[in-house]
N, C-alpha and C positions, 0 to 999 in steps of 0.2 A: 389395581393401584396406578395412580397417575405417574407418568414417567417424568424424570428430571427435566428433560428438554421441554416438555409441555409446561411445567411450572415456570421455567425461564421465559418461555414464549408469552405466557400470561402476564408475568411481571413486566416484561419489556413492552408489551402491547399497552398495558395500563400506563406505564411511564410515558409512553409516546404521546398521550393525550394531555399530559400535565405541563404547566409552565416549567421552564428550565429543565427540559427533558434530558438534554445531554449531560448536564451536571448530575442529575438524579441517576442516570444510567451509569455514570462513572462511579458514584457512591455504591451502587448495587454491585458492579463488577469488582470494585476494590474490596468490599467487605463481605460479599456473599460468594460470588463465583471466583474471586481472587485471581482475576485475569489481567490486571493492569500494572503488575510489578515488573521492573526491569531485571528479570532473572538472567543468569548467565546463558541459559538456553535461548531466551528471547533475544539477548544481545547478539549472540553468535548467528542466530537466524537472520537478523537484520544486516549483520556484517556480510553474510553470504549473499544477500540481495545486493548490497553495495558492490561486492566483488563482481557479481554478474552484470550490473549496470555499467560499471567501469570497463569490464571486459567487452561488453557490447560496443561501448564507445571506442575502445582501442581497435576492435575488429572492423567496425563499419564506418567510422568517421573518416574525414579527409586528411587526418594527420595533424591538424592544427591543435594548439593547446586547449584544454578544457577550461573555459572561463565562466560561462553563464549556464546555470542549470535551473530547472524547475521541477519540483516534486508535487504530485497530486496526492492529497491525503496526508496532512502533517502528522496526525496521530499524537500520542502522548509523549513519546521520547524520540528526539531527532537523531537517531543513530546514523541513518544514511546521510543526512545533511552534514553531520560532523565528520563522517568518513570522507565525504567529498571535500570538506575543508582541509582535512589532512592530506588528501590527494593533491590539492593545489588549486581547486576552483576558487574564482574570485568573487562571484555574486551568486549566492545560493538562495533561490526563492522556493518557498513551500506554501501551497495553497490548500485551504480547507474551508468549508462552509461555516465551521465553528472552530474557535481556538480551544483545543483540548489540552494543550500543554501549559506549563507555568514555570516560574523561576526555579522551584525545587526540582522539577523534572529536568530542566536544563543542567542544573548542578549535578544531579544524579548521573545523567548521561556522560558528562565530562569526566566524573570520577570513575565510572565503569570503563570508559574508553582508555583512560590512563592505566587502570588495573590490567586491562587486556594487553596493553603495550608492555607493562612491567613484567607480565608473565610470559612475554615472548610470543604471544598469540596473534597480535594485531597484524604483523607482517605476513601471516598465513592467509589473510583475507585481502588486504589492500597494500599497494606500494605507496607508502606515505612519505612526505617530505620531512626530513629531520627538523628543519626550521619551523614547520607548522606544528610538529609535536611539541617542540620547545615552547611555542606560543601557547599551546593548550595547557602545558604545565604551569606557566606563569599566570594564565587566566584562572586556573583552579585555585591558586594561592589567594586570589582576591575576590573571586566571584560570590563568596558568601555575603559580601557587602554591596554587591552590584544589583541593579534593577534588571528585570527581564529584558528590556529593550537594549541595555548596555551589553549584556552577555550575548544576545543574539547578534548585535552589531560586531562584537569582537570575533565572532565565529563566521562573519560575512553572510549571516542568514537573515533573510527578510521574510517575515510572515505576512501572507496575504489572506485575510479573512473575508471571503466573498465567493460568489458564483464563478466557477472556473470557465464558464462559457463566455465571459467578457473580462479578459485579463488586461491590467494596465501595463502591457508589455508591447514594445514595438514589433512590427512584422519582421520576421527573420532574425530576431535578436538572440534566440536561445540555442545553445550548442546541444544540450542533452535534456530531454524530458523523460521523467521516470515515475514509476509508482509501484507499490507493493501491497497486495491484498486490498485493493481499493475499487477496481472496476466492478467487482461482483456486488458491491453495495450501492451501485448507481443504476437507476432504471434506464432502459435503452433510449428513450426519447431525450433524456438529459445527457447521457453518455455520448450520444451522436453529436450533440452540440459541442461537448467538450473536445471530442476528437477533431472536429472541424476547427476549433480554436487552436488546438495543438498544431494542426497542419499549417496554420497561419504563422505561428510564432517561431517554429523551428527553422533555422537558417539552412540554406543549401549546404549539403555536406554534414548536417547535423544528424542526430540520432534520437530515436525514441526506444525506451526499454520498459516494458510493463509486465509485472508478474500478477497472474490472476489465479485465485483460489476458487475452483468450480465446485467445491464440496459443500455439503450441508453443514454450516457452522455450528448448528446445535449438536452435531455429532462430536465436535471437539470437546464439548462439555459433558455430554451423555454418551458414553461408549457402548450403551446397550442398543443404539441405533446405527444404521449404516450411513456412510457419507453420501449415499444416494437417497436417503429417506425422503427428502423434500420433493423428489421427482414423482412421488405417489399422488400428490395433490393436484386437483384441478386449479386453474387460475383463480376461480371464485373462492375456493376453499383456502388457497394460500393467502389471499388478501385478508382473511380473518386471522391467520397465524402471523403473518409478516408484521413488521413494525417500522416506524420511521427513525428510531434511534440506531438501529443496526439492521437495515433492510437487506434482503437478498433477492437479486433479480432472477436467479436460476437460469441464466443464459448458458448455452452450451457453446463449445468451440466454434461451430459453424455460424452461430449468431454473431460472435465477436469478429470473425472474418468478414461477415457482411457489413458490419458497422465500419470496419476499416475501409472496405471497398467504397462505401457511400461517402466517407470523408476524404477519399482520394489518398490514403496513406498506404504505401506498399508494405507488405510483410516480408522483410528481407530474410528472416530466419525465425523458425519456431523451435522451442524446446518444450516438449509436452511430456507429462507423466501419464502413462496409459491408464492408471487406475487399476481397478479389479473387476473384470467382467463377471466373474462368479458372484461377487457381492452384489453387483448390479442386477443379475438374474434372480437374486433372492427378493428383489423389490418389485412390487406391482407398478411398473412405470405407467404414468397416465398417458392417455392417447396424444396429448399435445406434444409430448417428447418423442413419440414413436416415429416421427418423420426423420429422425436421425438414426444412424446405425448404432449398434451396441458399442462399438469402439469409440464413436463420437460422444455418446452419453457417458461413457466410463472415464473419459479424461478427467483427472482430479485437479491438476494444476498445470499451468503453462506460462512460458515467457513468449511474448511477441517482441521482436527486435525489428526496427525499421530505420533505414537510411534514407534521408531526404536528398533527392537528386537536384 
């Protein structure tokens, strides 16, 4: 019997060859895999990322106020950008090759963030400014009649729909660059250029904070396979499985360290989840990954924090 992850791979591979592939993939994930809703679990996961990015800023920055931020991978719901707005950031940029969000998603995010505040949970994640929370409440009262652009402007968010290797940002202009679950979807030759661009735009004393998911994302959908399942395949075989709407580069932690070294970005702090070596040993790891130790291959998630000198 064909496994669920294989069916998903076939569908996404087919979608990747069609016009408007990202929109079709959104429809597929919304109505079939049901993975694009802003659930309480998803909201709190993103707020946890916001807390860690802000924590990295507070630990590693030069103590100046956080004003200019840039996010790689805008996604469907701008939870982290709205959290940064509540924290007090003045200009919040978010860049993606495709605009995945819309007016309704902005409205949903605002409503969920206010619900979180009303339940007394928001302060567990971020230290927000009361005046910014009040601005968000007032925005919620009128955003049903506002355009996407007007809502984004009220939140101090600027959406950049373009290649992140050539950003319309002045050298040394950004205080904090951050991403969540994005690096793993970018092939190394492109990610290398993005990191070099980040090195250009972050100011001295600024910070980068990136969360990477190194697991097989098909395992998130099909629990019958290991999070290391994709390490079984040769590069040639993986090209047949992988797709352009939600690609996976399969890079391991040493690969990311090397990309940082090439870009000239120091890694000031790592927070790595060691994963499950026993689960890894149950998988027939392809020779291309055997240059790494079991511990390196087993890392499932990790943060890289960098202070710019």
